[in-house]
C-alpha positions in Angstrom: 0.0 0.0 0.0 1.2 3.5 -0.7 1.1 6.5 1.7 1.2 10.0 0.3 3.0 12.5 2.6 2.6 16.3 2.0 4.4 18.9 4.0 1.8 21.5 4.9 4.3 23.7 6.8 8.1 23.5 7.3 8.6 26.6 9.4 9.3 27.2 13.1 6.9 28.8 15.6 7.2 32.3 14.1 6.9 31.1 10.5 8.9 32.6 7.6 8.7 35.5 6.9 8.6 36.5 10.6 6.5 39.5 11.5 8.5 42.7 11.3 11.7 41.1 10.0 13.5 42.7 7.1 16.2 40.1 6.8 17.1 38.8 3.3 15.5 35.4 3.9 12.2 36.9 5.1 12.2 39.1 2.0 13.2 36.2 -0.4 11.2 35.8 -3.6 11.9 32.0 -3.5 8.6 30.4 -2.6 10.6 27.7 -0.7 11.7 30.4 1.7 8.1 31.0 2.7 7.3 28.6 5.5 4.0 28.1 7.4 4.2 26.4 10.8 5.2 22.7 10.8 2.6 20.1 9.9 2.1 17.2 7.5 -0.8 15.5 5.8 -0.9 11.7 5.4 -3.3 10.1 2.9 -4.1 6.7 1.4 -6.8 5.8 -1.1 -9.3 5.8 1.8 -7.9 7.8 4.7 -6.6 11.3 5.3 -4.9 12.4 8.6 -3.3 15.7 9.6 -0.4 15.7 12.1 -0.8 18.9 14.2 -3.2 21.8 13.7 -1.0 24.9 13.5 -2.1 28.5 13.7 -2.1 28.2 9.8 -4.3 25.2 9.8 -7.3 26.8 8.0 -5.1 28.2 5.2 -3.1 24.9 5.0 -6.3 22.9 4.4 -7.6 25.4 1.9 -4.3 25.6 0.0 -4.0 21.8 -0.2 -7.7 21.3 -1.0 -8.4 18.9 1.9 -12.1 18.4 1.7 -12.0 15.0 3.6 -10.3 14.7 6.9 -10.6 11.5 9.0 -8.5 12.4 12.1 -6.0 14.7 13.8 -2.8 13.3 15.4 -0.8 15.6 17.7 2.9 15.7 18.4 2.8 18.0 21.5 1.0 20.9 23.2 3.0 23.9 22.0 0.7 26.5 20.4 2.4 26.4 17.0 1.3 22.8 16.8 -2.3 22.9 18.1 -3.6 26.5 18.0 -5.6 25.9 14.8 -7.8 23.1 16.2 -10.9 25.3 16.5 -11.2 25.3 12.7 -11.9 21.6 12.8 -15.6 22.8 13.1 -15.8 23.0 9.3 -15.2 19.2 9.0 -17.7 18.5 11.8 -20.3 20.4 9.7 -19.3 18.7 6.4 -19.0 15.1 7.8 -21.7 15.4 10.5 -19.6 13.7 13.1 -17.0 14.4 15.8 -13.4 14.6 14.7 -11.2 11.8 16.1 -8.1 13.3 17.9 -5.0 11.4 19.1 -2.6 12.9 21.6 -0.4 11.9 24.5 -1.6 12.6 28.0 0.1 16.0 28.4 -1.2 17.2 25.1 -4.7 15.9 25.8 -4.7 17.9 29.1 -3.6 21.0 27.2 -6.3 20.5 24.6 -8.9 20.2 27.4 -7.6 23.4 29.0 -7.1 25.6 25.9 -10.3 24.4 24.1 -12.3 23.9 27.3 -15.5 25.0 25.5 -15.3 21.9 23.2 -15.2 19.6 26.3 -17.8 21.3 28.5 -21.0 19.4 29.4 -23.2 22.2 28.1 -21.7 23.2 24.7 -22.4 26.4 22.9 -23.8 25.6 19.4 -21.1 25.4 16.7 -18.1 24.6 18.9 -15.7 21.9 17.7 -16.9 18.3 18.3 -13.9 16.2 19.2 -13.5 12.5 20.0 -10.3 12.5 22.0 -8.1 9.4 22.2 -5.2 9.5 24.7 -2.2 7.6 23.4 0.9 6.2 25.0 3.7 4.1 23.7 1.5 1.5 22.0 0.9 1.5 18.3 -2.6 2.6 17.1 -4.4 2.9 13.8 -6.6 5.4 12.0 -8.4 3.1 9.6 -5.6 1.8 7.3 -2.9 4.1 8.6 -0.8 2.5 11.4 1.2 4.7 13.8 4.1 3.7 16.0 4.7 6.5 18.6 8.3 7.6 19.2 9.0 9.6 22.3 11.7 12.3 21.9 12.9 15.1 24.1 12.3 18.8 23.4 14.5 20.1 26.3 12.3 18.8 29.2 9.1 18.1 27.3 8.2 14.8 25.8 7.2 15.1 22.1 5.6 12.2 20.1 7.1 11.4 16.7 5.6 8.7 14.5 6.7 5.8 12.4 4.3 4.9 9.6 5.6 2.0 7.5 8.9 3.2 5.9 8.3 6.8 6.9 9.2 8.6 10.2 8.2 12.1 11.3 10.0 13.8 14.2 9.5 17.5 15.1 10.6 19.6 18.0 13.4 17.5 19.4 17.0 17.9 20.6 17.5 14.4 22.1 16.3 10.9 21.2 17.1 7.9 23.5 18.7 4.9 21.9 15.6 2.7 22.5 13.4 5.2 20.7 16.1 5.6 18.0 15.6 1.9 17.2 12.0 2.6 16.2 13.3 5.0 13.5 16.0 2.7 12.2 15.1 1.1 8.8 13.0 4.0 7.7 13.4 4.9 4.0 12.3 8.5 4.5 12.7 10.7 7.6 11.4 14.2 8.2 13.2 15.7 11.3 13.5 19.1 12.8 16.6 21.3 12.2 16.0 24.8 13.4 19.1 26.6 12.3 22.9 26.1 12.1 23.6 27.7 15.5 23.2 25.7 18.7 19.7 25.9 20.3 18.5 24.8 23.7 15.6 22.6 22.5 16.0 21.9 18.8 18.5 20.0 16.7 20.8 22.1 14.7 21.2 21.3 11.0 24.5 19.5 11.7 23.1 17.5 14.6 20.2 16.4 12.4 22.6 15.5 9.6 24.6 13.4 12.0 21.5 11.7 13.3 20.3 10.8 9.8 23.8 9.6 8.9 24.0 7.5 12.1 20.7 5.8 11.2 21.6 5.4 7.6 18.4 6.9 6.3 18.2 6.9 2.4 16.2 10.1 2.2 16.0 12.8 5.0 14.2 16.1 4.9 14.7 18.8 7.5 11.8 20.8 8.8 10.8 23.3 11.5 13.2 25.7 9.9 13.9 29.3 11.1 14.8 32.3 8.9 18.2 32.1 10.6 18.9 28.9 8.6 19.5 30.9 5.5 18.2 30.6 1.9 16.7 27.3 0.9 18.7 27.1 -2.3 22.1 27.8 -0.7 21.6 25.5 2.3 20.2 22.7 0.2 23.4 22.8 -2.0 25.6 22.2 1.1 23.8 19.1 2.3 25.0 15.5 1.8 23.4 13.2 -0.8 20.0 11.9 0.3 19.4 15.0 2.5 17.4 18.1 1.7 15.5 20.9 3.4 11.8 20.4 3.3 9.5 23.1 2.0 5.8 23.8 2.0 4.1 21.7 -0.7 6.8 19.0 -0.8 5.1 15.6 -1.3 6.3 12.1 -1.8 5.0 8.5 -1.5 6.3 5.7 0.6 5.2 2.1 1.0 3.7 0.6 4.2 2.3 -2.8 4.9 -1.4 -3.6 5.0 -2.5 -5.0 8.3 
């Protein structure tokens, strides 16, 4: 079976261009230097899932023409990854059902806190309708798409990455334990965060991400969650080893995964 992966956003929490910034990257005419907040879309012939609902969620869905959405899967509770959830209301109206949502315990608590009105006993008409599933380390499925959770560290926060067949998605990380690293090993395609070239307290640098992908011997790696501090897409891409590239909004590719 084939899984289509589309990068809906490849930027860090401020996006690129960043508000008020006049740097050369933020003013770049190259469309690959315009980055919405990080998110991906996963689809098969029968199922469509979005990973994270960024502040740009509404525009991302419109830009990619996503008329059918079967579930939302979250990586963690930071606002640049979940702030757009309210706009799931459109899919509630279209599909006439609650939206299944999958998140770890901490993210589930944050969703209940930040979108309290969607979880209240007496709901105001038109609020998001959510069917929340709390996930842990065990694999789970959304129809024919099977997820293996991977726990990574974002400074002190646990973030959930996902392995789906031959594809792995990791965002907001600066450390991965060896046991969790083994879940990534064997992937044919990896998307992983690389904020910038300079050291950061809670994100992999470009070099750290390159070294991790090299260590795991991944045939094709794309770097995401990119800051304007990284530099121009074209210039940075040209410096990367074979089989590695910067992700960009609209990038899409297919990978195989087993039918279960």
